[in-house]
KOLLUMTI-442485 format. One record per residue: residue in one letter; y, x, z of N, C-alpha, C in turn; residue number from 1. Coordinates in steps of 0.001 Angstrom, whole numbers. Atoms other than C-alpha are relative to their C-alpha. Example, Ala and Ser with C-alpha at 12.3 -4.5 7.8 and 13.67 -1.06 7.14 Angstrom:
KOLLUMTI-442485
  code  n_north   n_east     n_up  ca_north  ca_east    ca_up  c_north   c_east     c_up  pos
     A    -1190      890        0     -4500    12300     7800     1200      900        0    1
     S    -1190     -820      -60     -1060    13670     7140     1090     -770      730    2
//
This chain:
KOLLUMTI-442485
  code  n_north   n_east     n_up  ca_north  ca_east    ca_up  c_north   c_east     c_up  pos
     M    -1163      856        0         0        0        0     1228      904        0    1
     T    -1251     -750      -13      3454     1284     -782     1102     -897      510    2
     L    -1159      727     -513      6659      256      877     1242      685     -503    3
     M    -1271     -569      390     10181      728     -317      876       53     1240    4
     T     -894     -165    -1141     12372     2124     2430     1297      573     -513    5
     M    -1299     -416      484     16064     2446     1757      934      221     1172    6
     A     -969     -291    -1052     18550     4129     4051     1317      357     -649    7
     L    -1308     -354      526     22239     4187     3289      450     1338      549    8
     A     -289    -1320     -564     22615     7160     5620     -780      161     1284    9
     A      713     -278    -1234     20779     8823     8439      823     1015      790   10
     L     -924     -902     -682     23615    10302    10417     -371      229     1447   11
     L      372     -150    -1401     22292     9686    13902    -1510      -46      118   12
     Q     1426        8     -276     18788    10629    14873     -146     -380     1466   13
     V       64      495    -1372     18281     8503    17966    -1452       51      450   14
     S     1366      -76     -480     15152     9581    19755     -163     -898     1211   15
     T      100      837    -1191     15257     8308    23305     1274      127      825   16
     P    -1243      -99     -768     18898     8043    24365      -49     -897     1225   17
     A      -53      780    -1237     19725     6702    27784      681    -1337     -237   18
     A     -643     1312       83     20569     3043    28137     1359       64      677   19
     V    -1341       21     -565     24184     2234    28949      -57     -521     1427   20
     P      -51      527    -1367     24666     1971    32702     1093    -1054       93   21
     P     -993     1066      -98     26663    -1061    33849     1433      517       94   22
     S    -1355     -525     -158     29671     1176    34652      529      684    -1256   23
     A     -423     -744     1188     29819     2738    31146     1101     -708     -770   24
     A    -1037      746      708     32075        3    29788      708     -912      984   25
     P     -604      790    -1073     34262    -1145    32659      833    -1176     -498   26
     S     -831     1093      488     36428    -3345    30445     -825    -1165     -551   27
     Q      852     1067      512     33471    -5361    29127    -1361       51      681   28
     T     1347       62     -554     30198    -6532    30604    -1000      280    -1102   29
     R     1072     -216      978     26895    -5772    28914      -95    -1207     -943   30
     Q       93     1210      815     26779    -9386    27702     1161      -68     -999   31
     E    -1152       20      908     30288    -9136    26229     -137     1051    -1098   32
     L      235    -1034     1013     29405    -5868    24466    -1029     -489    -1018   33
     E     1036      507      903     26251    -7454    23028      562    -1088     -912   34
     Q     -585     1072      815     28169   -10532    21861      947      557    -1049   35
     S     -960     -544      963     30879    -8440    20216     -695      775    -1110   36
     V      692     -742     1054     28418    -6189    18385     -811     -947     -888   37
     L      686      994      837     26391    -9209    17209      988     -684     -943   38
     A    -1029      583      871     29613   -10748    15873      347      969    -1132   39
     A     -281    -1002     1033     30344    -7480    14024    -1142       75    -1009   40
     T     1171      -41      890     26793    -7410    12625       -9    -1196     -932   41
     N      -28     1210      827     27043   -11004    11406     1122       68    -1028   42
     A    -1127     -122      933     30449   -10290     9837     -326      987    -1116   43
     F      377     -978     1016     29088    -7207     8046     -935     -619    -1034   44
     F      961      569      945     26122    -9021     6532      592    -1177     -774   45
     A     -654     1104      728     28209   -12094     5655      857      551    -1136   46
     A     -831     -603     1048     30632    -9876     3741     -881      616    -1082   47
     R      869     -651      985     27888    -7843     2055     -754    -1024     -833   48
     D      811      987      714     25756   -10874     1162      818     -847     -959   49
     S     -829      844      865     28683   -12722     -383      792      812    -1024   50
     G     -646     -818     1019     29818    -9794    -2528     1374      527      397   51
     R    -1283     -551     -471     32837    -8844     -404     -246     1435      471   52
     Y      437    -1361     -286     31853    -5193     -640     1068      838      687   53
     A    -1073     -789     -619     35229    -3685      249      132     -359     1475   54
     E      -75      449    -1397     35335    -5771     3429    -1164      570      806   55
     A     1171     -546     -690     31801    -4708     4364      141     1514      167   56
     Y     -133    -1450      -40     32542    -1070     3537     1019      446     1052   57
     R    -1005     -350    -1020     35589    -1047     5827     -598       30     1403   58
     M      661      -24    -1299     33140    -1530     8700     -771     1291      219   59
     F      676    -1287     -140     31600     1896     8030      845      922      872   60
     G     -683    -1039     -744     32462     4627    10491      347     1150     -925   61
     S     -448    -1102      857     34082     7778     9173    -1156      893     -442   62
     G     1145     -827      378     30798     9723     9221     -817     -623    -1111   63
     L      770      698     1029     28921     7123     7195      802      -89    -1293   64
     A     -850       91     1201     31863     6658     4820       98     1346     -717   65
     S      -44    -1311      656     31894    10406     4186    -1308      300     -737   66
     E     1300     -195      636     28203    10219     3182     -245     -963    -1162   67
     V      239     1055      997     28297     7008     1110     1357     -510     -476   68
     S    -1274      496      533     31205     6182    -1180      -59    -1517     -150   69
     E      -33     1448      194     32338     2600    -1614     -671     -385    -1311   70
     A      626      280     1299     31242     2740    -5263    -1527       72      105   71
     D     1457     -118     -179     27744     3947    -4272     -547    -1159      831   72
     F      401     1136     -823     27539     1264    -1598     -108    -1260     -851   73
     R      -13     1179      873     28473    -1442    -4107    -1172       41     -980   74
     Q     1083     -145      983     25996     -108    -6683    -1369     -219      663   75
     T     1264      161     -715     23178       60    -4120     -240    -1455      370   76
     V      151     1405     -395     23805    -3466    -2841     -266     -871    -1232   77
     D      260      755     1231     23959    -4817    -6409    -1439      196     -479   78
     R     1370     -292      417     20662    -3086    -7255     -989     -712      924   79
     M      887      675     -956     19042    -4414    -4061      -22    -1498     -273   80
     G      -63     1429      281     20233    -7917    -4891     -886     -388    -1166   81
     G      856      260     1152     18486    -7746    -8250    -1472      143      324   82
     E     1401     -248     -349     15281    -6349    -6770     -516     -955     1064   83
     W      429      812    -1125     15213    -8537    -3676      162    -1497     -224   84
     G     -267     1422      211     16509   -11854    -5034      957     -534     1055   85
     A     -944      656     -917     18506   -14347    -3021     -484       90     1448   86
     I      348       -7    -1421     18618   -14112      751     -309    -1428      439   87
     R      379     1317     -540     16888   -16984     2520      426     -144     1455   88
     S     -401       44    -1412     17560   -16088     6153       95     1415      539   89
     R      -85    -1265     -721     18499   -13271     8495      211     -342     1463   90
     R     -233      213    -1424     18307   -13057    12244       40     1345      701   91
     N      -64    -1175     -853     19259   -10480    14796    -1123     -129     1022   92
     V     1191       32     -835     16186    -9581    16791      256      585     1387   93
     A     -220     -671    -1285     17393    -7228    19522     1270      828      -62   94
     V    -1154     -884     -152     20427    -5336    20768     -331      981     1113   95
     T      196    -1037    -1011     20076    -2035    22606     1289      805       78   96
     L    -1229     -764     -206     23144     -362    24087     -344     1398      509   97
     Y      228    -1385     -377     23317     3427    24494     1324      676      344   98
     T    -1105     -938     -108     25660     6019    25838     -234     1005    -1117   99
     T       64     -938     1111     26160     8936    23495    -1412      555     -188  100
     P     1330     -555      287     22771     9718    21877       97     1513     -223  101
     P      -26    -1459      108     21798    13425    21728      582      538    -1309  102
     A     -464     -521     1284     22576    13866    18000     1366     -546     -414  103
     A    -1296      584      349     25834    11906    18063     1076     1070       -4  104
     T    -1083     -974      105     28932    13794    17046     1184     -368      875  105
     E    -1108      449     -834     31270    11748    19232     -539     -746     1214  106
     Q      386      735    -1202     31014    10462    22778      501    -1428     -130  107
     A     -359     1407      153     30973     6679    22663    -1135     -862      516  108
     T     1051      974     -224     29034     3545    23444     -530     -384    -1378  109
     Y      655      353     1256     26543     2823    20668     -847    -1243      225  110
     A      863     1179      -62     24652     -364    19904     -914       18    -1210  111
     L      986       94     1067     21482     -602    17869     -391    -1469     -108  112
     V      347     1399      229     21013    -4069    16372    -1160      -30     -993  113
     D     1165      182      869     17534    -4721    14996       82    -1385     -621  114
     F      -54     1291      677     17300    -7496    12418    -1207     -168     -908  115
     S     1076      363      911     14807    -9256    10194      571     -990    -1003  116
     A     -534      898     1028     15453   -11069     6917    -1103     -419     -961  117
     Q      883      515     1039     13714   -13115     4278      794      -73    -1302  118
     Y     -596       51     1326     14543   -12675      591    -1001     -602     -965  119
     E      792      692     1014     13276   -14470    -2459    -1170      844     -521  120
     K     1018     -840      630     11290   -11483    -3856     -642     1001      965  121
     L      557     -912    -1000     10221    -9820     -589     -945     -739      941  122
     Y      825      534    -1087      7434   -10389     1881      792       49     1300  123
     F     -864     -113    -1165      9866    -9152     4506     1021     1097     -241  124
     L     -972    -1084     -103     12890    -7007     5174      333      103     1484  125
     C     -417     -210    -1377     13661    -5485     8539      789     1294       65  126
     G     -761    -1228     -142     15896    -2779     9833      874      -27     1221  127
     H     -937      -62    -1106     18684    -1838    12151     1347      524     -475  128
     V    -1351     -517      194     22388    -1161    12246      392      690     1299  129
     M     -502     -725    -1167     23682     1517    14626     1524      -40      -69  130
     W    -1447      139      -91     27241      769    15673      544      967     1056  131
     A     -722     -812     -989     29701     3079    17468     1247     -771      400  132
     R    -1173      729     -502     32311     1439    19660     1206      933      -20  133
     Q    -1228     -779      113     35816     2670    18926      850     -163     1259  134
     E     -870       59    -1179     38517     3314    21525      720    -1337      121  135
     D     -698     1292      -42     40233       46    20550     -942    -1176      240  136
     G      972     1048     -289     37011    -1890    21299     -713     -553    -1225  137
     T      687      454     1210     36021    -2493    17656    -1252      843     -205  138
     W     1253     -691      316     32679    -1414    16232       48      497    -1433  139
     R      127     -564     1345     32033      833    13207    -1451      413     -196  140
     I     1398     -310      303     28686     1380    11485     -180     1509     -113  141
     A      338    -1417       39     27241     4830    12118    -1260      245     -832  142
     H     1299     -171      665     23827     4232    10515     -527    -1385     -381  143
     L      600     1256      454     22099     1510     8504    -1332      322     -651  144
     M     1332     -205      563     18386     1376     7737     -613    -1362     -292  145
     E      689     1229      377     16541    -1362     5853    -1319      367     -664  146
     S     1318     -205      579     12828    -1437     5002     -478    -1330     -558  147
     A      411     1225      688     11446    -3949     2519    -1388      163     -599  148
     F     1304       42      653      8051    -4938     1146      107    -1018    -1130  149
     P     -185      905     1143      8610    -6388    -2352    -1316     -597     -498  150
     H     1165      643      607      6191    -8851    -3915     -523      837    -1162  151
     A      387     -759     1188      6179    -6652    -7038     -896     1197      340  152
     Q      820    -1152     -372      4574    -3750    -5129    -1431     -388      353  153
     S     1333      463     -366      1609    -5817    -3998      -37    -1515     -177  154
     P     -121     1443      280      1561    -9235    -5704     -954     -894      788  155
     D      986      820     -689     -1529   -10421    -3830     -154      367     1475  156
     A       92     -407    -1407      -729    -9131     -337     -327    -1204      876  157
     G      372     1056     -933     -2388   -11201     2328      694      194     1330  158
     P     -655      -69    -1309     -1212   -11893     5875     -297     1295      769  159
     A      353    -1218     -740     -3095    -8900     7344      743     1208     -562  160
     E     -717    -1118      622     -1530    -6494     4843     1492      -45      345  161
     I    -1419      154     -344      1935    -7873     5579      228      404     1453  162
     V     -111     -378    -1408      1382    -7492     9339      -88     1526      130  163
     R      130    -1462      -45       229    -3876     8808     1257      675     -541  164
     A    -1207     -587      585      3244    -3150     6599     1178      -97      969  165
     R    -1081      169     -986      5649    -4545     9207     -168      999     1149  166
     A      259     -957    -1083      3994    -2385    11875      292     1431     -470  167
     L     -218    -1329      547      4151      683     9625     1473      397       16  168
     V    -1441     -304        9      7941      459     9307      681     -399     1307  169
     R     -473      311    -1362      8285     -649    12945     1009    -1133       59  170
     C     -832     1209     -106      9814    -4055    12400     -106     -533     1422  171
     R        7      648    -1310     10806    -5663    15658      101    -1504     -206  172
     D      -33     1470       95     10178    -9359    16150      622     -613     1225  173
//
């Protein structure tokens, strides 16, 4: 079985960073941080899915933007749209807050949002968005990873093969 894994950038290698202690963000509670990063995640995907590429790209952090140009981002999303078909649904699965991970270039609060999606031509799509909280309280994307299993790669995939593929790319449910 083959899987198509697409990463826009791999700027942060997050192995096992420490969870954010309650005192790490004195101006916001853990729940408020989670709500704000979920709102940012939903806004990013809403902009990207509706073709508002410039708006979605403005959510990239400076490190990610230096690795992926807006033109490359637009071209990649257009290509994915053709290969994946129309989006049917997307849901955020989990939010994990971190203090500065070991490979991070800047000290900040980070949030990893795991998500799952259904597209017309895919058995599944899953991935995560790593956000870095800015000094003004906004979030910027530091890393985006999406893994997909297209129907075209295995037209007759059964439920067991799909479950194995999801486990292989570590989809969270």
